[in-house]
C-alpha positions in Angstrom: 56.5 154.7 84.7 59.8 152.8 84.7 58.0 149.6 85.6 55.5 150.2 82.8 58.3 150.8 80.2 60.2 147.8 81.4 57.1 145.6 81.2 55.7 146.9 77.8 58.6 148.6 76.0 58.5 152.0 74.3 56.8 151.3 71.0 53.2 151.4 72.3 53.6 154.0 75.0 53.3 157.8 75.0 52.8 160.4 77.7 49.9 162.8 77.3 49.9 166.0 79.3 47.2 168.5 79.9 49.4 171.0 81.7 49.1 174.6 80.4 52.1 176.0 82.2 55.0 175.9 79.7 57.8 175.8 82.2 56.3 172.9 84.1 55.4 171.1 80.9 59.0 171.3 79.7 60.4 169.8 82.9 57.8 167.0 82.9 58.4 166.1 79.2 62.1 166.1 79.7 61.8 163.9 82.7 59.9 161.2 80.9 62.2 161.4 77.9 65.7 162.0 79.2 65.4 161.7 83.0 64.7 164.2 85.8 66.7 167.3 84.9 66.8 168.3 88.6 68.3 165.0 89.6 65.9 165.1 92.6 63.2 162.7 91.7 62.9 158.9 91.2 63.7 159.3 87.5 67.0 161.1 88.1 69.4 159.8 85.5 66.8 157.4 84.1 66.2 158.2 80.4 63.0 156.4 79.6 62.9 157.8 76.0 59.1 158.2 76.1 57.6 160.6 73.6 55.2 163.2 75.1 52.3 165.0 73.6 50.0 167.7 74.9 46.4 166.8 74.7 45.8 169.7 72.3 48.2 168.1 69.8 45.9 165.0 69.7 42.7 166.8 68.9 42.3 165.1 65.5 42.5 161.7 67.1 39.6 162.4 69.6 36.0 162.1 68.6 34.5 165.6 68.1 31.7 165.1 70.6 34.1 163.9 73.3 36.4 166.9 72.5 33.5 169.3 72.7 32.4 167.9 76.0 35.7 167.5 77.7 38.3 169.9 76.1 36.6 172.7 74.1 36.4 175.2 77.0 40.0 174.5 78.1 41.2 175.1 74.6 39.4 178.4 74.4 41.0 179.5 77.7 44.6 179.5 76.2 46.1 182.4 74.5 47.7 181.8 71.1 51.2 182.5 72.5 50.8 179.8 75.1 49.5 177.3 72.6 52.5 178.0 70.3 55.0 177.7 73.2 53.4 174.4 74.3 53.7 173.0 70.7 57.3 174.2 70.5 58.2 172.6 73.8 56.6 169.3 72.9 58.2 169.1 69.5 61.6 170.0 70.9 61.4 167.4 73.6 60.4 164.8 70.9 63.3 166.2 68.8 61.0 166.9 65.8 
């Protein structure tokens, strides 16, 4: 990812996650924005500044037939509390 950011800059790049485990999602989103919080990975201390989104946040940008085929069942599997927690984590990481 660092090579991609170095080559293309930040303005046209985002990270899209499909993870449904809030704790893991938070670590991953923080890693791509502010650097690896555990200081154990290759992005330790490397703040890329990438904005992250969960695929469920991008539903309105995806054609309805594609969403229905690829994501509808996954969306139904998640409880409302998990969906809310995912949205909160993503917005907090993006500092919205």
